[in-house]
C-alpha positions in Angstrom: -219.6 19.0 47.8 -217.8 21.5 50.7 -215.4 24.1 48.8 -213.2 26.2 50.0 -215.5 28.8 48.4 -218.4 28.0 50.7 -215.9 28.2 53.9 -215.1 31.5 52.9 -218.9 32.5 52.4 -220.3 31.2 55.5 -217.6 32.5 57.5 -216.9 36.1 56.1 -220.4 36.7 55.3 -221.1 37.3 58.9 -220.1 40.9 60.2 -219.6 39.8 63.1 -216.7 37.4 62.0 -215.5 40.1 59.6 -215.5 42.5 62.7 -213.7 40.2 65.1 -211.1 39.6 62.6 -210.6 43.4 61.9 -209.8 43.8 65.7 -207.4 40.9 66.0 -205.6 42.2 62.9 -205.5 46.0 64.1 -204.6 44.6 67.7 -201.8 42.5 66.5 -200.2 45.4 64.2 -200.7 47.8 67.3 -198.5 45.1 69.2 -195.9 44.2 66.7 -195.2 47.9 65.6 -195.8 50.1 68.7 -194.7 47.2 71.4 -191.4 48.4 72.5 -192.7 52.3 72.8 -196.2 51.0 74.7 -194.3 48.9 77.4 -194.8 51.1 80.1 -198.6 50.8 79.0 -198.3 47.1 79.2 -196.8 47.0 82.9 -199.3 49.4 83.7 -202.3 47.4 82.8 -200.6 44.2 84.2 -200.8 46.1 87.8 -204.3 47.4 87.2 -205.2 43.8 86.3 -203.8 42.8 89.7 -205.7 45.6 91.8 -208.7 45.2 90.0 -209.9 42.3 91.4 -209.4 44.0 95.1 -211.6 47.1 94.0 -214.4 45.1 92.2 -214.6 42.9 95.9 -214.7 46.2 97.7 -217.6 47.3 95.2 -219.8 44.3 95.8 -219.4 45.1 99.7 -220.8 48.2 99.1 -218.2 50.6 99.0 -218.1 53.2 96.4 -215.8 52.3 93.5 -213.9 55.8 93.4 -212.8 55.2 97.4 -212.3 51.5 96.6 -209.8 52.7 93.9 -208.3 54.9 96.3 -207.9 52.7 98.9 -206.4 50.0 97.1 -204.3 52.3 94.8 -202.8 54.1 97.9 -202.1 50.6 100.0 -200.4 48.7 96.9 -198.0 52.0 96.6 -197.0 52.0 100.4 -196.6 48.1 100.3 -194.4 48.4 96.9 -192.5 51.2 98.4 -191.8 48.9 101.6 -190.9 46.0 99.6 -188.5 47.9 97.2 -186.7 49.6 100.4 -186.6 46.2 102.1 -185.5 44.0 99.4 -183.5 45.8 96.7 -180.3 46.9 98.7 -180.3 43.2 99.6 -180.4 41.9 95.9 -178.0 44.6 94.8 -175.2 43.7 97.6 -175.8 39.7 97.0 -175.3 40.8 92.8 -172.0 42.4 93.7 -171.1 39.9 96.5 -171.5 37.2 93.2 -169.6 39.5 90.6 -166.6 40.0 92.9 -167.0 36.1 94.1 -167.0 35.0 90.0 -162.8 34.8 89.5 -162.4 32.5 92.6 -165.7 30.1 91.0 -164.1 30.2 87.9 -160.6 29.2 89.1 -162.1 26.4 91.2 -164.4 25.5 88.5 -161.4 25.4 86.1 -159.2 23.3 89.0 -162.5 20.9 88.7 -161.9 20.6 84.9 -158.4 19.5 85.0 -158.7 17.0 87.3 -161.6 14.8 85.0 -158.4 13.3 83.3 -157.2 12.0 86.4 -160.8 10.5 87.4 -162.0 9.5 84.5 -159.1 8.4 82.2 -161.6 6.2 79.8 -163.9 9.3 79.0 -161.4 12.5 79.4 -157.9 13.1 77.9 -155.7 16.1 79.1 -155.7 17.3 75.5 -159.5 17.4 75.5 -159.6 19.4 78.6 -157.0 21.8 77.6 -159.0 22.4 74.2 -162.2 22.6 76.3 -160.7 25.6 78.7 -159.0 27.2 75.8 -162.4 27.5 74.1 -163.9 28.7 77.2 -161.5 31.5 77.7 -161.8 32.9 74.3 -165.7 32.6 74.4 -165.6 34.6 77.9 -162.9 37.2 77.0 -165.0 38.0 73.4 -168.1 38.2 75.6 -166.4 40.3 78.5 -165.1 42.7 75.5 -168.4 43.0 73.8 -170.3 43.4 77.8 -167.5 46.3 78.3 -168.0 48.1 75.3 -171.9 48.5 75.3 -172.2 48.7 79.1 -171.7 52.6 79.3 -174.4 53.1 76.7 -176.6 50.2 78.5 -176.5 51.5 81.8 -177.2 55.3 80.6 -180.5 53.6 78.6 -181.6 51.2 81.5 -181.2 54.6 84.2 -183.2 56.8 81.8 -185.8 53.6 81.5 -186.2 53.0 85.2 -186.9 57.0 85.6 -189.3 56.7 82.8 -191.3 53.9 84.5 -191.1 55.1 87.9 -193.0 58.0 86.8 -195.5 57.0 84.2 -196.3 53.5 86.1 -198.1 55.0 88.8 -199.8 57.6 87.0 -201.1 55.2 84.2 -202.2 52.4 87.0 -204.1 54.9 88.9 -205.7 56.6 85.7 -206.6 52.6 84.6 -208.0 52.1 87.8 -210.1 55.2 88.4 -211.2 56.1 84.6 -211.8 52.6 83.6 -215.2 53.0 82.5 -214.5 56.3 80.6 -211.3 54.4 78.6 -213.1 51.5 78.2 -216.0 53.6 76.6 -213.9 55.7 74.3 -212.6 52.3 73.1 -215.9 51.3 72.0 -216.1 54.2 69.8 -213.6 52.5 67.6 -215.4 49.5 67.5 -216.9 48.0 64.1 -220.5 48.5 63.6 -221.1 44.4 64.3 -219.2 43.8 67.3 -221.4 41.2 69.2 -219.0 38.2 68.7 -216.0 40.3 69.6 -217.7 41.3 72.8 -218.6 38.0 74.1 -215.0 37.0 73.1 -213.5 39.6 75.0 -215.4 39.1 78.0 -214.4 35.7 78.4 -210.6 36.7 77.6 -211.2 39.6 80.0 -212.2 37.1 83.1 -209.2 34.9 82.0 -206.5 37.2 82.1 -207.8 38.9 85.3 -207.4 35.7 87.1 -204.2 34.5 85.4 -202.6 37.9 86.1 -203.3 38.0 89.8 -202.7 34.3 90.1 -199.2 34.7 88.6 -198.4 37.4 91.4 -199.5 35.5 94.2 -197.7 32.1 92.8 -194.2 34.4 92.1 -194.6 35.6 95.8 -195.4 32.0 97.5 -192.5 30.4 95.1 -189.9 33.3 96.2 -190.6 33.8 99.8 -190.7 29.6 100.1 -187.4 29.1 98.3 -185.6 32.0 100.3 -186.7 30.5 103.8 -185.4 27.3 102.1 -182.0 28.4 101.4 -181.7 30.2 104.4 -182.5 27.1 106.3 -179.7 25.2 104.6 -177.2 28.3 104.5 -176.9 28.7 100.6 -175.1 32.2 99.8 -177.0 34.6 97.6 -180.3 33.5 98.8 -182.5 36.5 98.3 -181.1 36.7 94.7 -181.5 32.8 93.7 -185.2 32.8 95.5 -185.8 35.9 93.5 -184.9 34.2 90.4 -187.0 31.2 91.5 -189.6 33.4 92.0 -189.7 35.0 88.4 -188.9 31.4 86.8 -192.6 30.5 87.5 -193.4 33.6 85.0 -192.2 31.1 82.0 -194.2 27.6 82.7 -191.6 24.4 82.4 -188.9 26.4 80.8 -187.9 28.9 83.8 -187.8 25.9 86.3 -185.4 24.1 84.2 -183.2 27.3 83.3 -182.9 28.7 86.9 -181.8 25.0 88.5 -178.1 25.5 86.6 -177.6 29.0 89.0 -178.7 27.0 92.2 -176.5 24.0 91.2 -173.5 26.4 90.6 -173.5 28.2 93.9 -174.5 25.1 95.7 -171.4 23.4 94.3 -169.0 26.0 94.6 -170.3 26.6 98.2 -170.7 22.9 99.2 -169.0 20.7 96.9 -170.5 17.5 96.3 -171.3 17.3 100.0 -174.7 15.9 101.1 -175.6 19.6 101.7 -175.6 20.2 98.2 -177.7 17.3 97.4 -180.4 18.2 100.0 -180.3 21.8 98.4 -181.3 20.3 95.0 -183.9 17.9 96.3 -185.4 21.0 98.6 -185.5 22.9 95.1 -186.9 19.9 93.3 -189.7 19.5 95.9 -190.6 23.4 95.8 -190.9 22.8 91.8 -193.4 19.8 92.6 -195.4 21.6 94.8 -195.8 24.7 93.0 -196.6 22.6 89.4 -199.1 20.0 91.6 -200.4 22.4 94.3 -200.4 26.0 93.6 -200.9 26.3 89.8 -204.2 23.8 90.1 -204.9 25.9 92.8 -204.6 29.5 91.6 -205.1 29.0 87.5 -208.1 26.6 87.6 -210.2 28.8 86.1 -207.3 30.7 83.6 -205.8 28.2 82.2 -207.1 24.9 80.3 -204.5 24.8 77.8 -202.4 21.4 76.8 -198.9 21.5 78.1 -197.7 21.5 74.5 -199.9 24.1 73.6 -198.4 26.1 76.3 -194.7 25.6 75.4 -195.6 26.5 71.7 -197.1 30.0 72.9 -194.4 30.5 75.1 -192.0 29.9 72.3 -194.1 32.1 69.4 -195.0 35.0 71.5 -191.6 35.2 73.5 -190.1 35.2 69.9 -192.3 38.0 68.9 -192.7 40.2 71.9 -189.7 39.2 74.2 -190.8 39.4 77.9 -194.3 40.3 77.4 -194.8 37.8 74.6 -193.4 34.8 77.4 -195.7 36.7 80.4 -199.0 36.9 78.4 -198.3 33.5 76.3 -201.1 31.7 78.5 -203.5 34.5 78.0 -202.9 34.9 74.4 -203.1 31.0 73.8 -206.5 31.6 75.5 -207.5 34.5 73.1 -206.7 32.2 70.0 -208.6 29.3 71.7 -211.7 31.4 72.3 -211.5 33.0 68.6 -211.5 29.4 67.5 -214.7 28.1 70.2 -216.7 31.3 69.2 -215.9 31.1 65.3 -217.7 28.3 64.0 -220.6 28.8 66.7 -220.8 32.0 64.7 -221.1 30.3 61.3 -223.5 27.9 62.6 -226.0 30.3 64.2 -225.6 32.2 60.9 -226.9 29.3 59.1 -229.2 28.2 61.4 -230.8 31.9 61.0 -230.9 31.3 57.6 -232.3 28.1 57.6 -235.5 29.5 60.0 -236.2 32.5 57.9 -239.9 32.8 56.9 -240.7 31.6 53.6 -241.9 34.2 50.8 -245.4 35.4 50.2 -245.5 33.4 46.7 -244.0 30.4 48.4 -246.8 30.6 51.0 -249.7 31.3 48.4 -248.1 28.2 46.4 -248.5 25.8 49.5 -252.1 27.4 50.0 
C-alpha cells in the first residue's frame, strides 16, 4: 500500500530532487526578503534578456561576442534615449492637460448623473442620486487630502529612485551581457553538489523567459503604436497617454485590457458624448484587443506560454500579491517554472526507481542462481 512515507522516501532520498528544492527555497527567500532592494537588478535582467537574443543572433552569424555586445548595447542606448526624448515630453504634457481638465470632466459627469432621475424615473430617484454624489464628494476630498499629505515625500523618493535607475540600469545591463559567462560561473560555485536536475529545469525555463521577455516587449510596442494611430485617426484627446496605457496593459494578460477600457471610455465620452464617434472608438479598441489576443499572442508566445488561462490568472493574482509589479510581469514565466518543476519531479523519481531495479544482483545471489 502506498503511504506518505513511501512518497517522501522516493522523492527526498534523491539528492538531485533535494538540491532542486533547496535552490527553489533559496530563490524564494531572496526575492521575498530582498525583492524591494533588488528592483534595479530585476529590471536590468529583463533588459539583458531583451538584448541577449540579438547578441546570440550576431554570434551565430560569426561576430565575436564582445563586438556583438558592444554593438547591440550602443544601438539600444541610442534608441532608448531617442524614444525618451521624443515621447516623454508629449506624455508629460498630456498628463498635465488631463489633470487640468479633471474639474470640467467631473462637473460634466455630475450633470449627467443629476439627469438620471429625469431620464429613468423608474430606476433612479433624486434622493438616491444626491446620496451617491455626496458619497463621491466625501471620498474624493479624503483621497485628495491623503494624496496632498504624501505627495511631497513621494515625489522626493520618486526623483531619487529615477536618478538611481538612470545610473544603475545601463551599467548593470552592460555587465550582465559583457560578463555573462563569468557571472553564471560564479553563481555555479554555490550550486549543490547534485544539481543536474536543477540545471535541466533552468535550461528549459531560461529559454522560456527569454522568449517571453522579448515577445512581451514586441507586443507592447505593436499594441502601443497601433492604438496611438487609431486614437489619432478618431481625433481622441490624450492619444499618446492612452495608447501608452493600452500598450502597458498587455503586461497583465486579460486583466489589463479590462482595466484600461475605463479611462478610454471616460475620455471618449466626455469628448464626444454618446455620439457615433464614441461607439466607433470603443469598437476600434475592441478590435485592437482581439488582434492582440488572437494574432500577436499566439505568434509571439507559442513557445513561451503553454498554460491554461485559469492558470495564468491565478499566477497573476498570487505572484502580483507577493511581489507587486514584478510578480505580475513575471507571472507567466514563474508559472512556467512551477510547471517545469512539476514535470521534472516525477521523472526524477521514476528514473531513480528504475535505476534501483536495474542494479546488478549481489555476488551471493549470482552464485545461488548458478
